N, C-alpha and C positions, 0 to 999 in steps of 0.2 A: 747171384753172381756179379762181382764187381764190375764198374763201368770199364771201359777201353783206357789203357795207360798212355798219355800223350808222350810223344816222342819228336826230336826236332832233328833235322838234317839240313845240309845246302845242296839244293838242286838247282843246276843252271844259273848259279851264283846268288840264287835267292833262299830265303830260309823257309824251309818247308816244313810242316806239321804233318805228322801221321799217329792214328791210335792202333793200339794193339790190343789182342783178346787171345786167350787160351795158353796153351802150354807151347813155350817156345821150341820145344822137341817135335811138336806135332807137325803133320804135313801141312805146309802152307797155302792159305788161300789169299789172294790179293784182291781187295775190292776198290773199284773205281767209279766215281759219282758221276752226275750229269753236269749240266751247262751251268745252272744256278744253284748247285747243290753243295755239299759238304761231307767230309768223312764219317761224322756222327749220323748221317741219314741211313747208315747200314747197321745201326746200333742193334735192332731186334735180330735181324739175320745174324750178324756177328755174334751174339750171344748164342743163339742157337748152333751155329757151326763150330763155336769154340770148345763144345764137349769134346771134339774129336780132332779139331784143327788149330793150329796156329793161324790167327786172323788178323791181317793188317789192311788198313783204309788210309788212303792218302788224301789230305786236302789239296786240290791241285792248286797252283799258283793264282792269286787273286780271291781264293775262297778261304772260308774257315779262319783257322789261324796261321796260315801261310802267308808270306809276303805277297803284296800286289806287285805287279811287273810293271817299272815306269816305262817301259818301252811296249807295252800293251801286244806284248807276243802272245796272245790267246788263240792259238792255232794248234791243230792236230799235231804237227811237226813238233812243236815244243813240249806237249804233254807227253808224247811218246818218248822224247828224249829224256825228259823228267822221270818216267817211270824206268826206262834203261840205267838212269844213273842210281834211282833209289834202289832196285833190285840188285845192282853190283854192290852198293854199300851194304845191304843186309846180307850179302852172300848166298842169297837164294838161288839154287841150281836149276830146281824143277818146281812148278807150282800151279795151281788153279787159278785161272784169272776170271774175275766176275766185273762186268761193267755195264752201267745204266746209260743209255742215251748216248751223249757224248763220250761217257767213259766206255761204252760199248763200241764206239768207233774206234777208239784207242785200243781195245781189247783186239778188234779184228786185225788191225794193223801189226800190232805187237806180236799176236800170235802166229802171223802170216811170216813176220820178219825173224822169229826166233822160235822155230818149230822144236827145237831142242830142250826149250825152257818150258814151255806151256804144255802142261799134261792134260787139262780140260779147259774148255773155255764156255763161259755163260755169258750171253749177250741178252740184256734186258731192253726190248721194245726199240730196235733202230736196226736198220738194215741199209742197202744201196739205195739212195733216192729219198730216205726219209727227211733229211735236212734240207732238201730244196724243193721238192715236188709233191708235198702232202698238205692236207689241211693242217696237220700239226705244226709243220714248217711254218705255215702263214700264221699260225696262233702264237708261236713263239716270236715272230717278228713284230706282231701287234703288240704283245706283253712286254717287249723290250722297248717300245717306243712309248708306252703309256704307263709304266711302273713310276709311283712317285719317289722323289729322292728321299723323303723322310716321313715320319708319322709323328703326329703330336703326342699319341698315348699307345699304351699296349693294346687297347681297346681296338683303336683305330688299325692296328697293325692285324689283330686278329680278324677284323672285318675285311681287312683287304684279302688276306689268304683265304678265308671262307667264300668270299666271292670268286676267287681266282680258280681255286679247287673245291667245288661245292661237293664232291663225293669222297673227300679225303677224310678220313678218321681223326678224331681230335687230337690222339696223341701225335700223330704226324704233323698236324698244324703248330701244336705246342713245340716241338722238335724245330720246326722251320722258323718260328717266331724266335726261339733261344738262339739258334746257331748262325741266323743270317741277319740279325740286328744287334746294334749295340746303342747305348745312350749317349749322346754328345753333350758337349759343355753347356748347350742351351737347354738342356732337358728333352730335346726331340730323339726319336730313335732313328738312327741312320744306317745304312747297309754296312754290313762286315764283309760283304764281298764288293769287288770292284765293278759294279753294276755298269758305270759308265764305259769303263775300259773293254768289257766283256760285251756290251751292246755294240760298240764301235767295232770291234772285230768280227762280230757276227754279222753286221748289218752292212759292211763297207765291201763286202764282198766274198769271195770262196773261201772259208775258213781252212780249206784243207786242197789247195792247188795242187792239181797233177795226181791227186789221190783217188785210184779206183777200187771201189770197196767191192765190186763183183770179182775184180783180180784177186783182191785178199781172201774172199771166200773160197775161191778156187784153190788158192795156196794153203789153205788151213791143213794141218797133218794131225790133229788132235780131234777127240769127240768134242762137239760142239752141241750146245744146247741154247736155242733162242726161245726166249720167253716173252709172248706177246700178251700185253692186256687185252682182254675180249673187248673192250669199247674203245681202245686205242685210235686216234686220228693221225697217228704218225708211222705205225708199221702196217701196211696193208697184209691181209692175208695172202694177197697172190704174190708178194715179195717173199715171203716165208715159203711159200709152195715151190717158187723158183730157185730160191737158195737150195732148198732140200734136193731138188733135182737136179742141181748143179754139182752139189757137194755131199758125197754119200756119207761123209762123217758127220753132218748135221742133220739134227732134227728139231722140230719146234712145237712148243706147247702153248695154250692160252690159257690165261687166268681169269677166272669169272669174276665179275664185278669188279673190275679193275680196268682203268684206262692205261694212260702212258707210263704213270708212276705205280707200277704193279706191286712193288715192294712196300710202298705205302698204303695202297688202296686195299689190298688183301694180302698182309703178310704172312698169313697162316699158309695159305695155298702156294705162296711163293717161296716160302721157306721150305715146305714139302717138295715141290718140284726140283728145287736146287739141291737138297739133301739127298733125294731119292738117286739124282743124278751122279753125284759124287760116290755114292756107294756102289755103283754099278761096276761090274768087272769091266776091265779095258778090252776092247773088241779085237 
């Protein structure tokens, strides 16, 4: 199956890149990546889903092939506005929305705000409180402050990712090196994502002022699947249990042998969970 096709649009005044797979006439699935990730992180899932669906994955501002934001507006409100503009440009009327981590937050907000557009919602490893009051939130803050600005070689870059994500399969690490780094004029490998701007926004205060994810969960009007990594330090089981108790349209599953990056750590089980959910008849 061919790789995703690159497309470019302007969102929020910035040049934005996205990837597309599958039949343009198929039921659409929109994929939203996490804080330090990129559209192509979804390639294994996208290839799997594209047998039945039109699959679209956005590079959020400051990541992948999308423009960096000179004003460093790396906050939930900006991401949601970008998705709203993107969906309008694509002419999508009703679609499935899948988001990991930061992209999952965008998914909760978007689905609550646009109940007529989102047919189904899949959120990977994030819930209310995940970004502020968990061990995973502390880990993210430590990583943002300790990540080097560049690497002298590919070997050094691979060593960094292996140390940071020791349980991640080699294919996922290769994808991260390929899509998050570029070679500078001095021969060193520098970040393709606006790491300094993203870190500044994430560490300088609440990236989502005034946002109540519990209210978003309560406002959902579509079948929702929350996918938690069995070893996650970011989404406690108790949060999943409480979300399901508050929202009857929401259920959750755990992916074995996976942490916060479940779609990387155990792609086969992740793909199975998502595809089964998409094939279920509507309630």
